[in-house]
C-alpha positions in Angstrom: 0.0 0.0 0.1 1.1 3.4 -0.7 0.9 5.7 2.3 -0.5 9.5 2.0 1.0 11.1 4.8 -0.1 14.5 6.4 2.3 16.9 7.7 4.4 15.0 9.9 3.5 16.1 13.6 2.2 19.4 12.9 -0.9 20.2 14.9 -3.8 20.0 12.5 -7.6 21.7 12.5 -9.5 18.8 12.0 -13.8 19.3 11.3 -16.1 16.3 11.8 -19.6 16.3 10.2 -22.5 13.9 11.3 -26.2 13.8 10.6 -26.7 11.9 14.0 -25.1 11.4 17.3 -23.0 8.4 17.1 -22.1 8.6 13.3 -18.9 10.2 13.7 -18.1 7.5 16.3 -18.9 5.0 14.2 -17.0 6.1 11.0 -13.8 7.6 12.3 -13.1 7.6 16.0 -10.2 4.9 15.5 -8.8 7.7 12.9 -9.5 10.8 15.2 -7.8 8.8 18.0 -4.7 8.2 15.5 -4.5 11.7 14.4 -4.4 12.9 17.8 -1.5 10.8 18.7 0.6 11.7 15.3 -0.4 15.3 15.7 -0.2 16.7 19.2 -1.7 20.0 19.6 -4.6 19.1 16.8 -7.8 20.6 17.1 -11.1 18.8 16.6 -14.9 20.6 15.9 -17.7 18.3 15.5 -20.8 19.4 14.2 -23.9 16.8 14.6 -26.9 18.2 12.9 -29.9 16.2 14.6 -30.2 14.9 18.1 -32.2 14.6 21.3 -31.3 15.7 24.7 -30.0 12.2 26.1 -28.9 11.0 23.1 -26.7 14.9 22.9 -25.2 13.8 26.4 -23.9 10.6 24.9 -22.4 12.0 21.8 -20.8 14.9 24.3 -19.4 11.8 26.4 -18.3 10.0 23.6 -16.1 13.1 22.1 -14.5 13.3 25.1 -13.7 9.9 25.7 -12.1 10.1 22.1 -10.1 13.1 22.6 -9.0 12.8 26.1 -8.0 16.3 26.9 -7.3 17.4 23.4 -8.9 20.4 22.3 -12.3 20.0 20.9 -15.5 21.7 20.2 -18.8 19.5 19.8 -22.0 21.6 18.2 -25.3 19.6 18.5 -27.9 21.1 16.1 -31.9 20.1 16.5 -33.1 19.6 12.9 -35.4 16.6 12.7 -34.1 13.1 12.5 -34.7 11.5 8.9 -36.1 14.7 7.6 -32.9 17.0 6.7 -33.8 16.8 3.0 -36.7 18.8 3.6 -35.0 21.5 5.8 -32.6 22.0 3.3 -31.9 25.6 3.2 -31.6 25.9 7.0 -29.1 23.3 6.7 -27.3 24.8 4.1 -27.5 28.0 6.2 -25.6 26.0 9.0 -22.7 25.0 6.4 -22.0 28.6 5.5 -21.7 29.4 9.4 -19.2 26.9 9.7 -17.4 27.5 6.7 -17.2 31.0 8.1 -15.6 30.3 11.3 -12.8 27.5 10.6 -10.5 26.8 8.2 -10.0 22.8 8.7 -6.7 21.0 7.1 -8.9 17.8 7.0 -13.1 17.3 6.9 -14.9 14.1 7.7 -18.1 13.5 6.7 -20.6 10.8 5.0 -20.3 8.8 2.2 -21.8 10.5 -1.1 -23.6 7.2 -1.7 -25.0 6.6 1.2 -28.7 5.9 1.3 -29.6 7.3 4.3 -31.1 10.3 3.2 -29.7 12.5 6.2 -26.3 11.0 5.4 -26.4 11.7 1.8 -27.7 15.5 2.3 -24.4 16.1 4.7 -22.2 14.8 2.4 -23.3 16.6 -0.6 -23.4 20.0 1.3 -19.8 18.9 2.5 -18.3 19.1 -0.9 -20.6 21.8 -2.1 -19.2 23.8 1.1 -15.4 22.8 1.5 -14.0 22.8 -2.2 -10.4 23.8 -1.3 -10.3 20.8 1.4 -9.4 17.3 1.9 -12.6 15.8 2.6 -12.6 11.8 3.9 -16.2 10.0 3.5 -16.5 7.7 6.5 -18.9 4.6 6.4 -21.8 3.4 8.6 -22.9 0.0 8.4 -26.3 -0.5 8.5 -29.4 -2.3 6.9 -29.1 -0.7 3.3 -26.1 -2.6 2.8 -24.1 0.6 1.0 -20.8 0.4 2.2 -19.3 0.3 -1.2 -15.6 0.0 -2.2 -13.4 2.7 -0.2 -10.2 3.8 -1.6 -8.5 5.1 1.6 -7.4 3.2 4.6 -6.0 4.2 8.3 -4.3 1.1 10.1 -5.2 0.9 13.5 -3.6 -0.5 16.6 -5.5 -3.0 18.5 -5.3 -0.7 21.4 -7.1 2.1 19.5 -9.5 -0.7 17.6 -10.5 -1.7 21.4 -10.7 1.8 22.5 -13.1 2.9 19.7 -15.3 -0.2 20.5 -15.3 -0.1 23.9 -16.2 4.1 23.7 -19.6 3.1 21.2 -20.7 0.3 23.5 -20.3 2.2 27.1 -21.5 5.7 26.0 -24.3 5.0 23.8 -26.7 3.4 26.0 -29.7 4.3 24.1 -28.6 2.4 21.2 -28.1 -0.9 22.6 -31.6 -2.4 22.1 -30.9 -1.8 18.4 -29.7 -5.3 16.7 -27.1 -4.0 14.6 -25.5 -2.1 17.4 -23.4 -4.7 18.7 -19.5 -5.1 19.5 -19.0 -7.8 17.1 -20.4 -5.8 14.6 -18.1 -3.0 15.0 -14.8 -5.2 15.3 -15.5 -7.3 12.0 -16.3 -4.1 10.1 -12.6 -3.2 11.6 -11.3 -6.4 10.5 -12.7 -6.6 7.3 -11.0 -3.0 6.4 -7.7 -4.3 7.8 -7.7 -7.2 6.0 -8.1 -5.2 2.6 -5.0 -2.8 3.5 -2.8 -5.5 5.2 -3.0 -3.6 8.3 -0.1 -5.1 10.7 -3.0 -5.1 13.6 -5.6 -6.6 11.3 -7.7 -3.5 12.4 -8.2 -0.4 10.0 -11.2 2.2 9.0 -11.9 2.9 5.6 -12.5 5.9 3.9 -13.7 7.2 0.3 -11.4 9.9 -0.6 -13.0 11.4 -4.2 -10.3 13.8 -4.9 -6.8 14.2 -3.3 -4.0 16.5 -4.6 -0.5 15.3 -4.0 
C-alpha cells in the first residue's frame, strides 16, 4: 500500500460532520484517535445536525473519551432526524456558518453514496461548501448494505480499535437495544478493512477520498 501522509507532527484543524449522534464515532473515531497521537496539539470541531437531549449527552461523553483532553468543540444542532433533506435551506445556512468560522486541514463527512437521506445530504453539502479541502467520507454499516469500495485506509493499533469499540458500547446506552449496534459488528467491520489494507494489527478504518491532490 502507498501511504499518503499529512504534514508530520504538525497540529491540524479537523472538522467532523455527522447527521446523527454516534455517526462520527462509528465512522472515524479510531482515525481521530490516531491523528491525535500523531499530531499533538490538533484541534477537533464536531458538528452533529440532529439530536435529542439524551443522545446529545451521549455524544458529548463519547467525544470527550475519544479526545482525552485534546482541544475539541462539539456543536449539536436540533434538526429533525430523518427529515434533513426537507430542511435543506436551513441546513445549508448552517454549513455557511461553519465555513465562515473555520478553515480545517481535514474534513470528515458521510459517504456520498450513502442511502440514508440525512447522511447523503450532509455529504453533498460538505462537497458544496468545502471545495478546497481534503475531504474523507466515512462509512456507517447498516440495513441498506451500502458500504461500497473505499479507497483510503487508516490502519489502527489493536489498542485503538478496542478503545473505539469500548467507547461506542459504553457511551451510547440508548442504542444497545438495536440489533445491529453490537461489539461484534464494529470489530468485524474494522477487521474487514484491516484485511483489505494488510494492516499489521488486522484492524483499520476506511474512507472514500473523491479528490486528493499530491
